[in-house]
Full PDB file with SEQRES, HELIX, SHEET, SSBOND, CRYST1, ORIGX, SCALE, CONECT and MASTER records, all heavy atoms in Angstrom:
SEQRES   1 A   44  MET ALA VAL GLU LEU PHE VAL LEU GLY CYS THR GLY VAL          
SEQRES   2 A   44  VAL MET PHE LEU HIS GLY ALA ASN PHE PHE PHE HIS ALA          
SEQRES   3 A   44  LEU SER GLN HIS LEU ALA VAL ARG SER LEU SER PHE LEU          
SEQRES   4 A   44  GLY PHE ALA GLY TRP                                          
HELIX    1 AA1 ALA A    2  GLY A   43  1                                  42    
CRYST1    1.000    1.000    1.000  90.00  90.00  90.00 P 1           1          
ORIGX1      1.000000  0.000000  0.000000        0.00000                         
ORIGX2      0.000000  1.000000  0.000000        0.00000                         
ORIGX3      0.000000  0.000000  1.000000        0.00000                         
SCALE1      1.000000  0.000000  0.000000        0.00000                         
SCALE2      0.000000  1.000000  0.000000        0.00000                         
SCALE3      0.000000  0.000000  1.000000        0.00000                         
ATOM      1  N   MET A   1       0.937  -1.201   0.025  1.00  0.00           N  
ATOM      2  CA  MET A   1       0.037   0.029   0.046  1.00  0.00           C  
ATOM      3  C   MET A   1       0.874   1.176  -0.086  1.00  0.00           C  
ATOM      4  O   MET A   1       0.579   2.106  -0.756  1.00  0.00           O  
ATOM      5  CB  MET A   1      -0.900  -0.041   1.272  1.00  0.00           C  
ATOM      6  CG  MET A   1      -1.902   1.188   1.188  1.00  0.00           C  
ATOM      7  SD  MET A   1      -3.174   0.956  -0.094  1.00  0.00           S  
ATOM      8  CE  MET A   1      -4.062   2.510   0.108  1.00  0.00           C  
ATOM      9  N   ALA A   2       1.898   1.316   0.833  1.00  0.00           N  
ATOM     10  CA  ALA A   2       2.743   2.388   0.936  1.00  0.00           C  
ATOM     11  C   ALA A   2       3.544   2.650  -0.385  1.00  0.00           C  
ATOM     12  O   ALA A   2       3.761   3.750  -0.841  1.00  0.00           O  
ATOM     13  CB  ALA A   2       3.839   2.301   2.109  1.00  0.00           C  
ATOM     14  N   VAL A   3       3.909   1.596  -0.989  1.00  0.00           N  
ATOM     15  CA  VAL A   3       4.709   1.652  -2.283  1.00  0.00           C  
ATOM     16  C   VAL A   3       3.803   2.136  -3.312  1.00  0.00           C  
ATOM     17  O   VAL A   3       4.221   3.004  -4.075  1.00  0.00           O  
ATOM     18  CB  VAL A   3       5.131   0.189  -2.579  1.00  0.00           C  
ATOM     19  CG1 VAL A   3       5.931   0.296  -4.015  1.00  0.00           C  
ATOM     20  CG2 VAL A   3       6.175  -0.303  -1.643  1.00  0.00           C  
ATOM     21  N   GLU A   4       2.532   1.779  -3.409  1.00  0.00           N  
ATOM     22  CA  GLU A   4       1.587   2.233  -4.390  1.00  0.00           C  
ATOM     23  C   GLU A   4       1.338   3.719  -4.244  1.00  0.00           C  
ATOM     24  O   GLU A   4       1.350   4.462  -5.133  1.00  0.00           O  
ATOM     25  CB  GLU A   4       0.236   1.441  -4.188  1.00  0.00           C  
ATOM     26  CG  GLU A   4       0.418   0.095  -4.750  1.00  0.00           C  
ATOM     27  CD  GLU A   4      -0.981  -0.780  -4.489  1.00  0.00           C  
ATOM     28  OE1 GLU A   4      -1.889  -0.115  -3.986  1.00  0.00           O  
ATOM     29  OE2 GLU A   4      -0.968  -1.825  -4.678  1.00  0.00           O  
ATOM     30  N   LEU A   5       1.195   4.276  -3.000  1.00  0.00           N  
ATOM     31  CA  LEU A   5       1.020   5.528  -2.620  1.00  0.00           C  
ATOM     32  C   LEU A   5       2.273   6.371  -3.210  1.00  0.00           C  
ATOM     33  O   LEU A   5       2.252   7.407  -3.616  1.00  0.00           O  
ATOM     34  CB  LEU A   5       0.777   5.826  -1.142  1.00  0.00           C  
ATOM     35  CG  LEU A   5      -0.627   5.438  -0.703  1.00  0.00           C  
ATOM     36  CD1 LEU A   5      -0.682   5.605   0.857  1.00  0.00           C  
ATOM     37  CD2 LEU A   5      -1.674   6.212  -1.357  1.00  0.00           C  
ATOM     38  N   PHE A   6       3.461   5.754  -2.818  1.00  0.00           N  
ATOM     39  CA  PHE A   6       4.665   6.371  -3.160  1.00  0.00           C  
ATOM     40  C   PHE A   6       4.835   6.602  -4.676  1.00  0.00           C  
ATOM     41  O   PHE A   6       5.181   7.752  -5.169  1.00  0.00           O  
ATOM     42  CB  PHE A   6       5.886   5.698  -2.685  1.00  0.00           C  
ATOM     43  CG  PHE A   6       7.145   6.204  -3.061  1.00  0.00           C  
ATOM     44  CD1 PHE A   6       7.666   7.246  -2.319  1.00  0.00           C  
ATOM     45  CD2 PHE A   6       8.038   5.483  -4.047  1.00  0.00           C  
ATOM     46  CE1 PHE A   6       8.907   7.817  -2.712  1.00  0.00           C  
ATOM     47  CE2 PHE A   6       9.258   6.104  -4.420  1.00  0.00           C  
ATOM     48  CZ  PHE A   6       9.681   7.324  -3.779  1.00  0.00           C  
ATOM     49  N   VAL A   7       4.484   5.540  -5.531  1.00  0.00           N  
ATOM     50  CA  VAL A   7       4.549   5.592  -6.907  1.00  0.00           C  
ATOM     51  C   VAL A   7       3.566   6.620  -7.357  1.00  0.00           C  
ATOM     52  O   VAL A   7       3.839   7.352  -8.264  1.00  0.00           O  
ATOM     53  CB  VAL A   7       4.274   4.195  -7.463  1.00  0.00           C  
ATOM     54  CG1 VAL A   7       4.079   4.233  -8.981  1.00  0.00           C  
ATOM     55  CG2 VAL A   7       5.506   3.293  -7.159  1.00  0.00           C  
ATOM     56  N   LEU A   8       2.316   6.552  -6.870  1.00  0.00           N  
ATOM     57  CA  LEU A   8       1.265   7.587  -7.309  1.00  0.00           C  
ATOM     58  C   LEU A   8       1.727   9.044  -6.974  1.00  0.00           C  
ATOM     59  O   LEU A   8       1.539   9.892  -7.778  1.00  0.00           O  
ATOM     60  CB  LEU A   8      -0.025   7.187  -6.625  1.00  0.00           C  
ATOM     61  CG  LEU A   8      -0.862   6.132  -7.181  1.00  0.00           C  
ATOM     62  CD1 LEU A   8      -2.173   5.917  -6.213  1.00  0.00           C  
ATOM     63  CD2 LEU A   8      -1.244   6.456  -8.482  1.00  0.00           C  
ATOM     64  N   GLY A   9       2.347   9.166  -5.776  1.00  0.00           N  
ATOM     65  CA  GLY A   9       2.702  10.575  -5.521  1.00  0.00           C  
ATOM     66  C   GLY A   9       3.867  10.950  -6.366  1.00  0.00           C  
ATOM     67  O   GLY A   9       3.938  12.127  -6.888  1.00  0.00           O  
ATOM     68  N   CYS A  10       4.824  10.013  -6.738  1.00  0.00           N  
ATOM     69  CA  CYS A  10       5.895  10.530  -7.727  1.00  0.00           C  
ATOM     70  C   CYS A  10       5.277  10.711  -9.051  1.00  0.00           C  
ATOM     71  O   CYS A  10       5.758  11.690  -9.709  1.00  0.00           O  
ATOM     72  CB  CYS A  10       6.905   9.347  -7.796  1.00  0.00           C  
ATOM     73  SG  CYS A  10       7.981   9.124  -6.281  1.00  0.00           S  
ATOM     74  N   THR A  11       4.446   9.903  -9.512  1.00  0.00           N  
ATOM     75  CA  THR A  11       3.913  10.203 -10.760  1.00  0.00           C  
ATOM     76  C   THR A  11       2.996  11.479 -10.816  1.00  0.00           C  
ATOM     77  O   THR A  11       3.131  12.336 -11.779  1.00  0.00           O  
ATOM     78  CB  THR A  11       2.813   9.105 -11.123  1.00  0.00           C  
ATOM     79  OG1 THR A  11       3.487   7.768 -11.030  1.00  0.00           O  
ATOM     80  CG2 THR A  11       2.251   9.191 -12.479  1.00  0.00           C  
ATOM     81  N   GLY A  12       2.413  11.818  -9.770  1.00  0.00           N  
ATOM     82  CA  GLY A  12       1.691  13.127  -9.664  1.00  0.00           C  
ATOM     83  C   GLY A  12       2.612  14.228  -9.824  1.00  0.00           C  
ATOM     84  O   GLY A  12       2.273  15.340 -10.343  1.00  0.00           O  
ATOM     85  N   VAL A  13       3.700  14.173  -9.001  1.00  0.00           N  
ATOM     86  CA  VAL A  13       4.794  15.259  -8.929  1.00  0.00           C  
ATOM     87  C   VAL A  13       5.328  15.506 -10.391  1.00  0.00           C  
ATOM     88  O   VAL A  13       5.393  16.590 -10.831  1.00  0.00           O  
ATOM     89  CB  VAL A  13       5.785  14.899  -7.860  1.00  0.00           C  
ATOM     90  CG1 VAL A  13       7.024  15.810  -8.063  1.00  0.00           C  
ATOM     91  CG2 VAL A  13       5.266  15.038  -6.565  1.00  0.00           C  
ATOM     92  N   VAL A  14       5.697  14.339 -10.999  1.00  0.00           N  
ATOM     93  CA  VAL A  14       6.238  14.336 -12.404  1.00  0.00           C  
ATOM     94  C   VAL A  14       5.166  14.937 -13.408  1.00  0.00           C  
ATOM     95  O   VAL A  14       5.573  15.925 -14.187  1.00  0.00           O  
ATOM     96  CB  VAL A  14       6.690  12.942 -12.917  1.00  0.00           C  
ATOM     97  CG1 VAL A  14       7.003  13.047 -14.386  1.00  0.00           C  
ATOM     98  CG2 VAL A  14       7.788  12.456 -12.035  1.00  0.00           C  
ATOM     99  N   MET A  15       3.930  14.562 -13.217  1.00  0.00           N  
ATOM    100  CA  MET A  15       2.944  15.165 -14.184  1.00  0.00           C  
ATOM    101  C   MET A  15       2.769  16.617 -13.858  1.00  0.00           C  
ATOM    102  O   MET A  15       2.724  17.434 -14.743  1.00  0.00           O  
ATOM    103  CB  MET A  15       1.435  14.271 -13.925  1.00  0.00           C  
ATOM    104  CG  MET A  15       1.681  12.908 -14.462  1.00  0.00           C  
ATOM    105  SD  MET A  15       1.957  12.892 -16.271  1.00  0.00           S  
ATOM    106  CE  MET A  15       0.404  13.423 -16.795  1.00  0.00           C  
ATOM    107  N   PHE A  16       2.707  16.983 -12.623  1.00  0.00           N  
ATOM    108  CA  PHE A  16       2.638  18.471 -12.209  1.00  0.00           C  
ATOM    109  C   PHE A  16       3.838  19.300 -12.795  1.00  0.00           C  
ATOM    110  O   PHE A  16       3.594  20.299 -13.361  1.00  0.00           O  
ATOM    111  CB  PHE A  16       2.505  18.526 -10.748  1.00  0.00           C  
ATOM    112  CG  PHE A  16       2.466  19.887 -10.252  1.00  0.00           C  
ATOM    113  CD1 PHE A  16       1.371  20.657 -10.444  1.00  0.00           C  
ATOM    114  CD2 PHE A  16       3.666  20.487  -9.676  1.00  0.00           C  
ATOM    115  CE1 PHE A  16       1.367  21.969 -10.042  1.00  0.00           C  
ATOM    116  CE2 PHE A  16       3.610  21.826  -9.307  1.00  0.00           C  
ATOM    117  CZ  PHE A  16       2.474  22.658  -9.396  1.00  0.00           C  
ATOM    118  N   LEU A  17       4.930  18.802 -12.566  1.00  0.00           N  
ATOM    119  CA  LEU A  17       6.082  19.486 -13.085  1.00  0.00           C  
ATOM    120  C   LEU A  17       6.112  19.699 -14.564  1.00  0.00           C  
ATOM    121  O   LEU A  17       6.486  20.609 -15.212  1.00  0.00           O  
ATOM    122  CB  LEU A  17       7.339  18.802 -12.593  1.00  0.00           C  
ATOM    123  CG  LEU A  17       7.618  18.901 -11.114  1.00  0.00           C  
ATOM    124  CD1 LEU A  17       8.933  18.095 -10.843  1.00  0.00           C  
ATOM    125  CD2 LEU A  17       8.027  20.465 -10.708  1.00  0.00           C  
ATOM    126  N   HIS A  18       5.713  18.499 -15.296  1.00  0.00           N  
ATOM    127  CA  HIS A  18       5.591  18.521 -16.724  1.00  0.00           C  
ATOM    128  C   HIS A  18       4.588  19.539 -17.158  1.00  0.00           C  
ATOM    129  O   HIS A  18       4.892  20.350 -18.090  1.00  0.00           O  
ATOM    130  CB  HIS A  18       5.343  17.092 -17.193  1.00  0.00           C  
ATOM    131  CG  HIS A  18       5.319  16.989 -18.723  1.00  0.00           C  
ATOM    132  ND1 HIS A  18       6.569  17.092 -19.395  1.00  0.00           N  
ATOM    133  CD2 HIS A  18       4.372  16.876 -19.706  1.00  0.00           C  
ATOM    134  CE1 HIS A  18       6.302  16.943 -20.630  1.00  0.00           C  
ATOM    135  NE2 HIS A  18       5.029  16.730 -20.916  1.00  0.00           N  
ATOM    136  N   GLY A  19       3.454  19.579 -16.546  1.00  0.00           N  
ATOM    137  CA  GLY A  19       2.519  20.489 -16.867  1.00  0.00           C  
ATOM    138  C   GLY A  19       2.890  22.079 -16.648  1.00  0.00           C  
ATOM    139  O   GLY A  19       2.612  22.923 -17.506  1.00  0.00           O  
ATOM    140  N   ALA A  20       3.428  22.206 -15.527  1.00  0.00           N  
ATOM    141  CA  ALA A  20       4.027  23.559 -15.214  1.00  0.00           C  
ATOM    142  C   ALA A  20       5.168  23.970 -16.146  1.00  0.00           C  
ATOM    143  O   ALA A  20       5.106  25.084 -16.586  1.00  0.00           O  
ATOM    144  CB  ALA A  20       4.632  23.571 -13.745  1.00  0.00           C  
ATOM    145  N   ASN A  21       5.940  23.050 -16.569  1.00  0.00           N  
ATOM    146  CA  ASN A  21       6.910  23.319 -17.540  1.00  0.00           C  
ATOM    147  C   ASN A  21       6.464  23.784 -18.930  1.00  0.00           C  
ATOM    148  O   ASN A  21       6.768  24.673 -19.515  1.00  0.00           O  
ATOM    149  CB  ASN A  21       7.868  22.115 -17.757  1.00  0.00           C  
ATOM    150  CG  ASN A  21       9.164  22.542 -18.493  1.00  0.00           C  
ATOM    151  OD1 ASN A  21       9.544  23.523 -18.667  1.00  0.00           O  
ATOM    152  ND2 ASN A  21       9.583  21.531 -19.316  1.00  0.00           N  
ATOM    153  N   PHE A  22       5.377  22.959 -19.292  1.00  0.00           N  
ATOM    154  CA  PHE A  22       4.623  23.313 -20.587  1.00  0.00           C  
ATOM    155  C   PHE A  22       3.957  24.653 -20.436  1.00  0.00           C  
ATOM    156  O   PHE A  22       4.061  25.427 -21.381  1.00  0.00           O  
ATOM    157  CB  PHE A  22       3.572  22.226 -20.968  1.00  0.00           C  
ATOM    158  CG  PHE A  22       2.851  22.478 -22.018  1.00  0.00           C  
ATOM    159  CD1 PHE A  22       3.332  22.256 -23.276  1.00  0.00           C  
ATOM    160  CD2 PHE A  22       1.480  22.886 -21.824  1.00  0.00           C  
ATOM    161  CE1 PHE A  22       2.493  22.549 -24.470  1.00  0.00           C  
ATOM    162  CE2 PHE A  22       0.645  23.199 -23.060  1.00  0.00           C  
ATOM    163  CZ  PHE A  22       1.289  23.011 -24.311  1.00  0.00           C  
ATOM    164  N   PHE A  23       3.414  24.962 -19.313  1.00  0.00           N  
ATOM    165  CA  PHE A  23       2.669  26.231 -19.148  1.00  0.00           C  
ATOM    166  C   PHE A  23       3.558  27.293 -19.344  1.00  0.00           C  
ATOM    167  O   PHE A  23       3.266  28.337 -19.792  1.00  0.00           O  
ATOM    168  CB  PHE A  23       1.961  26.157 -17.768  1.00  0.00           C  
ATOM    169  CG  PHE A  23       1.191  27.435 -17.471  1.00  0.00           C  
ATOM    170  CD1 PHE A  23       0.116  27.819 -18.090  1.00  0.00           C  
ATOM    171  CD2 PHE A  23       1.734  28.227 -16.534  1.00  0.00           C  
ATOM    172  CE1 PHE A  23      -0.595  29.047 -17.781  1.00  0.00           C  
ATOM    173  CE2 PHE A  23       1.236  29.509 -16.159  1.00  0.00           C  
ATOM    174  CZ  PHE A  23       0.033  29.834 -16.845  1.00  0.00           C  
ATOM    175  N   PHE A  24       4.707  27.291 -18.469  1.00  0.00           N  
ATOM    176  CA  PHE A  24       5.704  28.370 -18.395  1.00  0.00           C  
ATOM    177  C   PHE A  24       6.254  28.526 -19.727  1.00  0.00           C  
ATOM    178  O   PHE A  24       6.572  29.674 -20.174  1.00  0.00           O  
ATOM    179  CB  PHE A  24       6.743  28.094 -17.266  1.00  0.00           C  
ATOM    180  CG  PHE A  24       6.300  28.368 -15.926  1.00  0.00           C  
ATOM    181  CD1 PHE A  24       6.216  27.445 -14.998  1.00  0.00           C  
ATOM    182  CD2 PHE A  24       5.774  29.744 -15.624  1.00  0.00           C  
ATOM    183  CE1 PHE A  24       5.761  27.740 -13.696  1.00  0.00           C  
ATOM    184  CE2 PHE A  24       5.308  29.923 -14.356  1.00  0.00           C  
ATOM    185  CZ  PHE A  24       5.264  29.106 -13.408  1.00  0.00           C  
ATOM    186  N   HIS A  25       6.555  27.491 -20.528  1.00  0.00           N  
ATOM    187  CA  HIS A  25       7.174  27.486 -21.815  1.00  0.00           C  
ATOM    188  C   HIS A  25       6.196  28.360 -22.805  1.00  0.00           C  
ATOM    189  O   HIS A  25       6.597  29.214 -23.537  1.00  0.00           O  
ATOM    190  CB  HIS A  25       7.438  26.231 -22.391  1.00  0.00           C  
ATOM    191  CG  HIS A  25       8.042  26.211 -23.808  1.00  0.00           C  
ATOM    192  ND1 HIS A  25       9.376  26.537 -23.981  1.00  0.00           N  
ATOM    193  CD2 HIS A  25       7.465  25.853 -24.899  1.00  0.00           C  
ATOM    194  CE1 HIS A  25       9.674  26.575 -25.276  1.00  0.00           C  
ATOM    195  NE2 HIS A  25       8.541  26.069 -25.864  1.00  0.00           N  
ATOM    196  N   ALA A  26       5.002  27.910 -22.652  1.00  0.00           N  
ATOM    197  CA  ALA A  26       3.949  28.417 -23.446  1.00  0.00           C  
ATOM    198  C   ALA A  26       3.786  30.017 -23.131  1.00  0.00           C  
ATOM    199  O   ALA A  26       3.680  30.928 -23.973  1.00  0.00           O  
ATOM    200  CB  ALA A  26       2.642  27.938 -23.463  1.00  0.00           C  
ATOM    201  N   LEU A  27       3.785  30.333 -21.843  1.00  0.00           N  
ATOM    202  CA  LEU A  27       3.586  31.593 -21.426  1.00  0.00           C  
ATOM    203  C   LEU A  27       4.875  32.505 -21.836  1.00  0.00           C  
ATOM    204  O   LEU A  27       4.616  33.697 -22.300  1.00  0.00           O  
ATOM    205  CB  LEU A  27       3.454  31.624 -19.909  1.00  0.00           C  
ATOM    206  CG  LEU A  27       3.195  33.097 -19.237  1.00  0.00           C  
ATOM    207  CD1 LEU A  27       1.814  33.556 -19.684  1.00  0.00           C  
ATOM    208  CD2 LEU A  27       3.246  32.973 -17.827  1.00  0.00           C  
ATOM    209  N   SER A  28       5.995  32.055 -21.643  1.00  0.00           N  
ATOM    210  CA  SER A  28       7.188  32.836 -22.086  1.00  0.00           C  
ATOM    211  C   SER A  28       7.179  32.979 -23.556  1.00  0.00           C  
ATOM    212  O   SER A  28       7.593  34.060 -24.053  1.00  0.00           O  
ATOM    213  CB  SER A  28       8.377  32.146 -21.575  1.00  0.00           C  
ATOM    214  OG  SER A  28       8.541  30.824 -22.225  1.00  0.00           O  
ATOM    215  N   GLN A  29       6.807  32.028 -24.306  1.00  0.00           N  
ATOM    216  CA  GLN A  29       6.915  32.133 -25.798  1.00  0.00           C  
ATOM    217  C   GLN A  29       5.679  33.241 -26.107  1.00  0.00           C  
ATOM    218  O   GLN A  29       6.138  34.043 -27.023  1.00  0.00           O  
ATOM    219  CB  GLN A  29       6.429  30.756 -26.369  1.00  0.00           C  
ATOM    220  CG  GLN A  29       6.996  30.627 -27.788  1.00  0.00           C  
ATOM    221  CD  GLN A  29       6.859  29.298 -28.338  1.00  0.00           C  
ATOM    222  OE1 GLN A  29       6.097  28.391 -27.783  1.00  0.00           O  
ATOM    223  NE2 GLN A  29       7.602  28.806 -29.185  1.00  0.00           N  
ATOM    224  N   HIS A  30       4.607  33.119 -25.526  1.00  0.00           N  
ATOM    225  CA  HIS A  30       3.572  34.102 -25.772  1.00  0.00           C  
ATOM    226  C   HIS A  30       4.084  35.623 -25.451  1.00  0.00           C  
ATOM    227  O   HIS A  30       3.936  36.449 -26.343  1.00  0.00           O  
ATOM    228  CB  HIS A  30       2.218  33.925 -24.985  1.00  0.00           C  
ATOM    229  CG  HIS A  30       1.236  34.792 -25.215  1.00  0.00           C  
ATOM    230  ND1 HIS A  30       0.518  34.863 -26.351  1.00  0.00           N  
ATOM    231  CD2 HIS A  30       0.718  35.752 -24.428  1.00  0.00           C  
ATOM    232  CE1 HIS A  30      -0.400  35.711 -26.280  1.00  0.00           C  
ATOM    233  NE2 HIS A  30      -0.281  36.386 -24.992  1.00  0.00           N  
ATOM    234  N   LEU A  31       4.723  35.706 -24.358  1.00  0.00           N  
ATOM    235  CA  LEU A  31       5.297  37.091 -23.929  1.00  0.00           C  
ATOM    236  C   LEU A  31       6.324  37.608 -24.874  1.00  0.00           C  
ATOM    237  O   LEU A  31       6.452  38.624 -25.224  1.00  0.00           O  
ATOM    238  CB  LEU A  31       5.699  36.922 -22.514  1.00  0.00           C  
ATOM    239  CG  LEU A  31       4.637  36.818 -21.396  1.00  0.00           C  
ATOM    240  CD1 LEU A  31       5.372  36.740 -20.009  1.00  0.00           C  
ATOM    241  CD2 LEU A  31       3.768  38.035 -21.421  1.00  0.00           C  
ATOM    242  N   ALA A  32       7.218  36.559 -25.297  1.00  0.00           N  
ATOM    243  CA  ALA A  32       8.268  36.849 -26.205  1.00  0.00           C  
ATOM    244  C   ALA A  32       7.829  37.457 -27.518  1.00  0.00           C  
ATOM    245  O   ALA A  32       8.240  38.497 -28.150  1.00  0.00           O  
ATOM    246  CB  ALA A  32       9.179  35.748 -26.456  1.00  0.00           C  
ATOM    247  N   VAL A  33       6.661  36.679 -28.042  1.00  0.00           N  
ATOM    248  CA  VAL A  33       6.073  37.176 -29.260  1.00  0.00           C  
ATOM    249  C   VAL A  33       5.447  38.606 -29.071  1.00  0.00           C  
ATOM    250  O   VAL A  33       5.589  39.375 -30.082  1.00  0.00           O  
ATOM    251  CB  VAL A  33       5.013  36.026 -29.627  1.00  0.00           C  
ATOM    252  CG1 VAL A  33       4.110  36.511 -30.879  1.00  0.00           C  
ATOM    253  CG2 VAL A  33       5.726  34.801 -30.128  1.00  0.00           C  
ATOM    254  N   ARG A  34       4.660  38.751 -28.017  1.00  0.00           N  
ATOM    255  CA  ARG A  34       4.176  39.994 -27.788  1.00  0.00           C  
ATOM    256  C   ARG A  34       5.098  41.157 -27.683  1.00  0.00           C  
ATOM    257  O   ARG A  34       4.990  42.163 -28.309  1.00  0.00           O  
ATOM    258  CB  ARG A  34       3.384  39.912 -26.508  1.00  0.00           C  
ATOM    259  CG  ARG A  34       2.016  39.216 -26.587  1.00  0.00           C  
ATOM    260  CD  ARG A  34       1.072  39.537 -25.575  1.00  0.00           C  
ATOM    261  NE  ARG A  34       0.738  40.923 -25.300  1.00  0.00           N  
ATOM    262  CZ  ARG A  34      -0.306  41.365 -24.515  1.00  0.00           C  
ATOM    263  NH1 ARG A  34      -0.903  40.628 -23.762  1.00  0.00           N  
ATOM    264  NH2 ARG A  34      -0.410  42.696 -24.416  1.00  0.00           N  
ATOM    265  N   SER A  35       6.284  40.898 -27.041  1.00  0.00           N  
ATOM    266  CA  SER A  35       7.253  41.995 -26.893  1.00  0.00           C  
ATOM    267  C   SER A  35       7.970  42.201 -28.167  1.00  0.00           C  
ATOM    268  O   SER A  35       8.205  43.282 -28.571  1.00  0.00           O  
ATOM    269  CB  SER A  35       8.320  41.494 -25.690  1.00  0.00           C  
ATOM    270  OG  SER A  35       8.947  40.357 -26.154  1.00  0.00           O  
ATOM    271  N   LEU A  36       8.119  41.134 -28.921  1.00  0.00           N  
ATOM    272  CA  LEU A  36       8.774  41.273 -30.257  1.00  0.00           C  
ATOM    273  C   LEU A  36       7.749  42.072 -31.164  1.00  0.00           C  
ATOM    274  O   LEU A  36       8.346  43.002 -31.912  1.00  0.00           O  
ATOM    275  CB  LEU A  36       9.036  39.810 -30.841  1.00  0.00           C  
ATOM    276  CG  LEU A  36      10.428  39.231 -30.328  1.00  0.00           C  
ATOM    277  CD1 LEU A  36      10.597  37.842 -31.013  1.00  0.00           C  
ATOM    278  CD2 LEU A  36      11.698  40.120 -30.737  1.00  0.00           C  
ATOM    279  N   SER A  37       6.623  41.716 -31.242  1.00  0.00           N  
ATOM    280  CA  SER A  37       5.605  42.421 -31.997  1.00  0.00           C  
ATOM    281  C   SER A  37       5.477  43.888 -31.589  1.00  0.00           C  
ATOM    282  O   SER A  37       5.479  44.808 -32.403  1.00  0.00           O  
ATOM    283  CB  SER A  37       4.335  41.888 -32.004  1.00  0.00           C  
ATOM    284  OG  SER A  37       3.779  41.803 -30.704  1.00  0.00           O  
ATOM    285  N   PHE A  38       5.518  44.150 -30.248  1.00  0.00           N  
ATOM    286  CA  PHE A  38       5.487  45.459 -29.675  1.00  0.00           C  
ATOM    287  C   PHE A  38       6.823  46.351 -30.124  1.00  0.00           C  
ATOM    288  O   PHE A  38       6.671  47.430 -30.593  1.00  0.00           O  
ATOM    289  CB  PHE A  38       5.459  45.528 -28.225  1.00  0.00           C  
ATOM    290  CG  PHE A  38       5.404  46.861 -27.623  1.00  0.00           C  
ATOM    291  CD1 PHE A  38       4.270  47.738 -27.809  1.00  0.00           C  
ATOM    292  CD2 PHE A  38       6.608  47.318 -26.966  1.00  0.00           C  
ATOM    293  CE1 PHE A  38       4.339  48.990 -27.106  1.00  0.00           C  
ATOM    294  CE2 PHE A  38       6.661  48.508 -26.371  1.00  0.00           C  
ATOM    295  CZ  PHE A  38       5.508  49.356 -26.479  1.00  0.00           C  
ATOM    296  N   LEU A  39       7.914  45.664 -29.990  1.00  0.00           N  
ATOM    297  CA  LEU A  39       9.164  46.331 -30.356  1.00  0.00           C  
ATOM    298  C   LEU A  39       9.185  46.650 -31.920  1.00  0.00           C  
ATOM    299  O   LEU A  39       9.727  47.699 -32.264  1.00  0.00           O  
ATOM    300  CB  LEU A  39      10.349  45.479 -30.065  1.00  0.00           C  
ATOM    301  CG  LEU A  39      10.692  45.533 -28.619  1.00  0.00           C  
ATOM    302  CD1 LEU A  39      11.740  44.513 -28.291  1.00  0.00           C  
ATOM    303  CD2 LEU A  39      11.125  46.903 -28.060  1.00  0.00           C  
ATOM    304  N   GLY A  40       8.595  45.687 -32.643  1.00  0.00           N  
ATOM    305  CA  GLY A  40       8.593  45.886 -34.124  1.00  0.00           C  
ATOM    306  C   GLY A  40       7.665  47.066 -34.557  1.00  0.00           C  
ATOM    307  O   GLY A  40       8.003  47.885 -35.292  1.00  0.00           O  
ATOM    308  N   PHE A  41       6.683  47.128 -33.829  1.00  0.00           N  
ATOM    309  CA  PHE A  41       5.545  48.230 -34.014  1.00  0.00           C  
ATOM    310  C   PHE A  41       6.158  49.595 -33.551  1.00  0.00           C  
ATOM    311  O   PHE A  41       6.094  50.527 -34.338  1.00  0.00           O  
ATOM    312  CB  PHE A  41       4.288  47.960 -33.252  1.00  0.00           C  
ATOM    313  CG  PHE A  41       3.239  48.997 -33.389  1.00  0.00           C  
ATOM    314  CD1 PHE A  41       2.522  49.150 -34.437  1.00  0.00           C  
ATOM    315  CD2 PHE A  41       3.064  49.898 -32.309  1.00  0.00           C  
ATOM    316  CE1 PHE A  41       1.652  50.115 -34.593  1.00  0.00           C  
ATOM    317  CE2 PHE A  41       2.011  50.878 -32.483  1.00  0.00           C  
ATOM    318  CZ  PHE A  41       1.326  51.019 -33.611  1.00  0.00           C  
ATOM    319  N   ALA A  42       6.874  49.537 -32.432  1.00  0.00           N  
ATOM    320  CA  ALA A  42       7.478  50.829 -32.003  1.00  0.00           C  
ATOM    321  C   ALA A  42       8.599  51.255 -32.860  1.00  0.00           C  
ATOM    322  O   ALA A  42       8.719  52.453 -33.143  1.00  0.00           O  
ATOM    323  CB  ALA A  42       8.012  50.569 -30.499  1.00  0.00           C  
ATOM    324  N   GLY A  43       9.367  50.353 -33.294  1.00  0.00           N  
ATOM    325  CA  GLY A  43      10.489  50.517 -34.296  1.00  0.00           C  
ATOM    326  C   GLY A  43      10.040  51.092 -35.589  1.00  0.00           C  
ATOM    327  O   GLY A  43      10.617  51.991 -36.268  1.00  0.00           O  
ATOM    328  N   TRP A  44       8.850  50.505 -36.101  1.00  0.00           N  
ATOM    329  CA  TRP A  44       8.363  50.809 -37.257  1.00  0.00           C  
ATOM    330  C   TRP A  44       7.754  52.374 -37.204  1.00  0.00           C  
ATOM    331  O   TRP A  44       8.028  53.251 -38.006  1.00  0.00           O  
ATOM    332  CB  TRP A  44       7.242  50.012 -37.580  1.00  0.00           C  
ATOM    333  CG  TRP A  44       6.663  50.163 -39.033  1.00  0.00           C  
ATOM    334  CD1 TRP A  44       7.159  49.933 -40.386  1.00  0.00           C  
ATOM    335  CD2 TRP A  44       5.499  50.965 -39.244  1.00  0.00           C  
ATOM    336  NE1 TRP A  44       6.297  50.329 -41.161  1.00  0.00           N  
ATOM    337  CE2 TRP A  44       5.289  50.904 -40.762  1.00  0.00           C  
ATOM    338  CE3 TRP A  44       4.556  51.621 -38.512  1.00  0.00           C  
ATOM    339  CZ2 TRP A  44       4.223  51.526 -41.314  1.00  0.00           C  
ATOM    340  CZ3 TRP A  44       3.424  52.232 -39.124  1.00  0.00           C  
ATOM    341  CH2 TRP A  44       3.302  52.204 -40.531  1.00  0.00           C  
TER     342      TRP A  44                                                      
MASTER        0    0    0    1    0    0    0    6  341    1    0    4          
END                                                                             
């Protein structure tokens, strides 16, 4: 029982970290595109 809980906990942590990594990557990419488009507009 303890081993199953341990495996479930590790799996949950890995999935959470993977989701957070994906979320932050998408967010940073979105912000980079917005800042680039803003700089391009300001430079133009």
